[in-house]
VOGU-3710 file (C-alpha; in Angstrom, 3 decimals, decimal comma):
1> mktriiilft> -9,843/-1,492/-31,738  -13,162/-1,706/-33,664  -11,297/-2,558/-36,868  -9,424/-5,357/-35,075  -12,657/-6,844/-33,683  -14,349/-6,733/-37,116  -11,391/-8,509/-38,725  -11,371/-11,121/-35,962  -15,124/-11,652/-36,291  -14,936/-11,994/-40,070
11> aisaltwscs> -12,027/-14,431/-39,913  -13,703/-16,621/-37,322  -17,009/-16,604/-39,171  -15,290/-17,781/-42,309  -13,400/-20,500/-40,467  -16,309/-21,765/-38,360  -19,361/-21,681/-40,598  -17,934/-22,266/-44,047  -20,330/-25,061/-45,065  -18,380/-26,439/-47,938
21> hsheehghte> -14,661/-27,139/-48,261  -12,539/-29,836/-49,822  -9,756/-31,805/-48,249  -7,887/-34,374/-50,249  -6,223/-37,141/-48,366  -4,415/-40,148/-49,854  -5,700/-39,237/-53,315  -9,480/-39,403/-52,583  -12,268/-37,127/-51,232  -14,677/-38,013/-48,415
31> aethehapgv> -18,049/-36,336/-47,792  -19,458/-36,175/-44,288  -22,590/-34,537/-42,879  -22,484/-33,052/-39,330  -25,557/-32,097/-37,279  -24,647/-29,709/-34,433  -26,755/-29,906/-31,266  -28,170/-26,645/-29,856  -25,577/-24,756/-27,797  -22,587/-26,302/-29,537
41> ivlhedaaar> -19,976/-23,755/-30,617  -17,746/-24,761/-33,510  -14,294/-23,265/-33,855  -11,976/-24,978/-36,330  -8,518/-25,957/-35,163  -6,689/-23,558/-37,470  -8,786/-20,631/-36,170  -8,196/-21,690/-32,565  -4,451/-21,843/-33,176  -4,413/-18,536/-35,022
51> fgvktdtivp> -6,176/-16,659/-32,225  -4,273/-18,244/-29,344  -7,004/-20,400/-27,859  -5,604/-22,442/-24,965  -7,295/-24,765/-22,498  -6,636/-26,239/-19,082  -8,128/-29,119/-17,114  -9,795/-28,273/-13,810  -7,935/-29,760/-10,844  -8,879/-28,621/-7,292
61> gpfhavvkaa> -5,914/-27,239/-5,361  -4,763/-24,765/-2,693  -5,971/-21,186/-2,876  -5,389/-17,967/-0,931  -8,297/-15,556/-0,930  -7,282/-11,910/-1,377  -9,134/-8,742/-0,389  -8,149/-5,411/-1,926  -8,075/-2,473/0,488  -6,421/0,878/1,163
71> gqvtqssgdd> -3,236/1,073/3,250  -0,839/3,615/4,708  2,672/3,515/6,145  2,810/4,429/9,835  5,293/4,007/12,690  5,285/2,332/16,035  5,089/4,702/19,000  8,848/4,387/19,530  9,528/5,707/16,045  7,909/9,120/16,595
81> aiastptagi> 9,509/12,278/17,955  8,496/15,861/18,731  10,554/19,012/18,149  9,879/21,584/20,910  10,892/25,194/21,486  13,760/25,967/23,934  12,255/29,336/24,866  9,244/31,544/24,293  9,166/33,880/21,324  8,198/34,354/17,682
91> lryapgiepg> 8,498/31,249/15,504  10,420/31,306/12,227  10,734/28,029/10,278  13,979/27,277/8,452  13,833/27,352/4,612  12,384/24,212/3,057  10,806/22,901/6,266  7,409/21,376/5,466  5,538/18,075/5,913  7,235/15,309/3,945
101> ktvtrgalia> 10,703/16,858/4,290  13,375/14,383/5,435  15,884/15,808/7,929  18,892/14,463/9,812  19,254/14,533/13,581  20,378/17,985/14,734  19,217/19,730/11,561  17,696/23,199/12,027  13,893/23,178/11,939  13,130/26,666/13,262
111> tidasgisgg> 14,413/29,600/15,300  12,697/31,459/18,131  13,127/35,219/18,385  12,538/36,343/21,986  13,941/39,862/21,590  10,633/41,580/20,958  8,627/39,842/23,659  6,803/42,062/26,137  8,475/41,885/29,529  11,893/41,236/28,045
121> danaaakaal> 13,797/38,095/27,205  13,879/36,019/30,391  16,791/33,959/29,149  18,771/37,083/28,320  18,221/38,267/31,886  19,350/34,864/33,174  22,464/35,125/31,063  23,232/38,556/32,494  22,702/37,210/36,014  25,094/34,332/35,314
131> esaqaelarv> 27,786/36,665/34,001  27,405/38,858/37,079  27,618/35,873/39,438  30,715/34,570/37,669  32,413/37,998/37,959  31,577/38,160/41,677  32,941/34,649/42,207  36,226/35,639/40,516  36,510/38,703/42,815  35,820/36,659/45,968
141> edlyterlat> 38,316/33,965/44,898  41,048/36,620/44,593  40,189/37,994/48,037  40,105/34,511/49,531  43,588/33,815/48,119  44,842/36,952/49,902  42,975/35,941/53,075  40,699/38,965/52,715  37,492/36,875/52,304  36,164/34,079/54,431
151> qgellaaqae> 35,406/30,521/53,300  31,741/31,267/53,870  31,837/34,179/51,419  33,542/31,953/48,835  30,920/29,220/49,196  28,112/31,780/48,874  29,610/33,151/45,639  29,941/29,638/44,224  26,302/28,924/45,082  25,148/32,051/43,229
161> vakakaafsp> 26,995/30,928/40,089  25,387/27,480/40,266  21,963/29,087/40,707  22,490/31,373/37,724  23,669/28,510/35,546  20,498/26,585/36,332  18,382/29,540/35,250  20,251/30,095/32,006  19,819/27,836/28,946  22,395/28,034/26,134
171> aaasgrvtap> 19,896/26,317/23,846  17,294/28,919/24,676  19,830/31,651/24,060  20,453/30,329/20,557  16,715/30,081/19,873  17,363/27,058/17,675  14,860/24,200/17,320  16,590/21,119/15,920  15,447/17,675/14,786  15,632/15,140/17,649
181> itgtitalta> 15,897/12,188/15,219  16,705/11,483/11,595  13,337/11,167/9,933  10,510/12,727/7,993  8,464/15,708/9,156  4,894/14,434/9,376  3,228/17,611/10,669  3,915/21,232/11,638  1,834/22,107/14,696  2,480/25,864/14,879
191> kegeyvgdgs> 2,232/28,644/12,313  5,040/30,749/10,934  5,340/34,073/12,774  3,149/33,201/15,752  4,090/33,423/19,419  5,008/30,095/21,028  5,660/29,361/24,669  8,707/27,764/26,215  8,619/24,000/25,488  5,826/24,214/22,883
201> piaslgksdg> 5,763/21,384/20,300  6,088/22,763/16,768  6,803/19,690/14,598  6,200/15,930/14,574  8,741/13,576/13,016  8,742/9,899/12,115  11,614/7,665/11,152  12,262/7,776/7,408  11,839/4,022/7,059  8,350/3,324/8,341
211> svlrvdlprr> 8,042/-0,109/9,846  4,296/-0,424/10,403  1,717/-0,873/7,648  -1,909/-0,088/8,418  -4,660/-1,529/6,214  -8,284/-0,411/6,453  -10,265/-3,627/6,071  -13,911/-3,097/5,017  -16,154/-3,840/7,979  -18,071/-6,555/6,129
221> yysraaeftd> -14,951/-8,713/6,423  -14,663/-8,331/10,196  -15,813/-11,896/10,941  -12,970/-13,153/8,725  -10,297/-10,642/9,761  -8,203/-13,324/11,471  -7,829/-15,175/8,138  -5,692/-12,447/6,583  -2,199/-13,324/7,740  -0,088/-11,764/4,974
231> ltadfpagtt> -0,086/-8,654/2,863  1,129/-7,502/-0,537  1,733/-3,731/-0,633  1,691/-1,927/-3,991  3,081/1,633/-3,805  2,361/4,397/-6,360  6,058/4,687/-7,235  6,054/1,109/-8,516  7,467/-0,675/-5,464  5,603/-3,883/-4,618
241> ftvsdrggrr> 6,470/-6,431/-1,952  4,882/-9,077/0,249  5,276/-8,656/4,007  6,317/-12,267/4,595  9,122/-11,857/2,029  10,520/-8,969/4,115  10,513/-10,987/7,324  7,360/-9,261/8,507  4,158/-10,442/10,097  0,705/-9,349/11,119
251> tgsatssana> 0,705/-7,706/14,557  -2,977/-7,159/15,263  -6,226/-5,391/14,418  -9,126/-3,654/16,120  -10,417/-5,786/18,964  -14,056/-5,503/17,960  -16,234/-4,293/15,130  -17,299/-1,440/17,413  -13,802/-0,006/16,968  -14,279/0,281/13,228
261> aggyipvyft> -14,158/3,893/12,082  -16,050/4,948/8,982  -16,927/1,364/8,102  -13,321/0,110/8,218  -11,272/-1,941/10,660  -7,522/-1,215/10,947  -5,258/-4,243/10,503  -1,541/-3,831/11,225  1,573/-5,498/9,790  5,272/-4,941/10,413
271> asgvgqpagt> 8,055/-5,369/7,870  11,703/-4,406/7,517  13,101/-2,326/4,691  9,782/-0,689/3,801  11,699/2,334/2,528  8,669/4,642/2,573  8,042/7,595/4,918  5,111/7,737/7,291  1,886/8,786/5,612  2,689/7,144/2,274
281> pftayligse> -0,469/5,478/0,870  -0,466/2,136/-0,924  -2,875/-0,402/-2,386  -3,132/-3,383/-0,053  -3,898/-6,957/-1,029  -4,705/-8,850/2,160  -3,866/-12,512/1,716  -6,130/-14,997/3,469  -5,180/-18,331/4,960  -4,705/-21,196/2,518
291> regvitvpvs> -7,607/-23,509/1,709  -7,232/-26,878/0,016  -9,402/-28,487/-2,635  -10,607/-25,231/-4,195  -11,697/-25,092/-7,849  -10,215/-22,036/-9,514  -9,738/-20,695/-13,032  -7,521/-17,893/-14,361  -9,426/-14,611/-14,389  -8,746/-14,545/-18,148
301> alseqqgtff> -11,100/-17,535/-18,490  -14,126/-15,607/-17,215  -16,611/-13,905/-19,475  -19,329/-11,648/-18,057  -22,614/-11,167/-19,862  -25,445/-9,162/-18,310  -24,146/-9,702/-14,801  -23,687/-13,460/-15,177  -20,281/-15,087/-15,405  -19,472/-17,833/-17,918
311> vylhtggehf> -16,557/-19,972/-18,965  -16,182/-21,838/-22,232  -15,712/-25,587/-22,059  -13,812/-27,558/-24,679  -16,104/-30,533/-25,162  -13,949/-32,289/-27,773  -12,485/-31,743/-31,231  -13,631/-28,403/-32,583  -16,626/-28,161/-30,238  -17,057/-25,781/-27,313
321> akqpvtiges> -19,908/-24,917/-24,955  -20,746/-21,913/-22,799  -21,059/-22,790/-19,107  -22,490/-20,404/-16,463  -20,489/-20,377/-13,213  -20,707/-18,840/-9,770  -17,532/-17,116/-8,632  -16,202/-16,646/-5,117  -13,035/-14,789/-4,186  -10,103/-13,804/-6,343
331> dglraeitgg> -6,425/-13,089/-5,777  -6,227/-11,012/-8,940  -4,786/-13,893/-10,960  -7,223/-16,722/-10,310  -10,869/-16,746/-9,267  -12,612/-19,276/-7,065  -15,494/-21,142/-8,722  -18,187/-22,092/-6,212  -20,647/-23,559/-8,704  -20,923/-24,711/-12,315
341> lepgsvvvte> -17,650/-26,577/-12,775  -16,557/-30,083/-11,889  -13,022/-31,486/-11,629  -11,861/-32,767/-14,988  -13,673/-30,089/-17,016  -11,554/-28,594/-19,789  -11,821/-24,790/-19,763  -10,657/-22,207/-22,289  -8,112/-20,076/-20,425  -6,759/-17,900/-23,253
351> gvsavrlaet> -8,325/-16,692/-26,473  -11,784/-16,499/-24,879  -12,770/-13,627/-27,185  -12,274/-15,850/-30,231  -14,636/-18,505/-28,840  -17,147/-15,865/-27,861  -17,116/-14,397/-31,363  -17,598/-17,888/-32,795  -20,616/-18,229/-30,515  -22,169/-15,008/-31,777
361> savapqghth> -21,366/-15,536/-35,465  -24,051/-16,629/-37,910  -25,616/-19,957/-36,945  -25,175/-22,613/-39,597  -28,475/-23,868/-41,085  -29,747/-27,224/-39,795  -28,551/-30,147/-41,903  -25,577/-28,289/-43,435  -22,722/-30,404/-44,706  -18,948/-30,257/-44,499
371> nh> -17,278/-31,914/-47,467  -13,846/-33,370/-46,683
//
């Protein structure tokens, strides 16, 4: 990189401050003397062309301010689900079950072993009671057919079977904990091998395609939070989209700055086809409402020197001038200019480094001549 800069500097110096050159036109030679005012930067046309110097005329137009922030995919409350135990016992997770794992509805998440629980397996006892009640009902039905049992005895036997069925749970007997929805496991709330009670939550799940995007807006922007009506989400895997292009919209934000946590205010958007599981982080570019009549320049036109921003103006011919400017907001492609530029100014938008090197090259002595 240093070699490239040295070559560029040398080439520009030769093309800008060569004080004597000949140009024959129509068979004769003209001699002209040029005095350059202080602050004038000279960059000959062939050098400008060689190093890709391009300009643009300032015309005020519409502009969307953009604020960069951190975001994360979440779900609406209706997109969450909890996997709970069917019985008490010792928890054993199925192989491969961990946060971030995508599972289908009905897939095995864990099993509960109640066999070693002190006091016995209550569901096993209920199962035994059901089997006993069913056997007694079969005996009474046979007797009733032979008119050896009364209708009252038959009804009592049927009631005992119904009572036993209510106490017994086939799901508990299996000890299986399955996924209630197709989605991504977002958290495991119990540890492998620990005792869990009947109905204890052991895993949280969210739909695989998160539909809600949360952006943490820095608190200093709270007074302007309502301006940000759209969002561009840039995911680590390379997926980038704008919410409005996916049929989405902004749904709300914290109701007051007092709700800001850690200096940030959550702002929420919905979109379809996000294709990212809950918890996935992304870089958010909050897009503000459109303003008209804003002076902007490409960010490539800006040059920063000791904390001050400049642009280079093309003042005519081979002459340029450095102009300090005050910048406002940026959308990453263009920057708002709040001071230092007027409509109609011609600004260098590409090849700024070439003009800057011409500025810092050796200053031609006063009264030098260019022979044409």
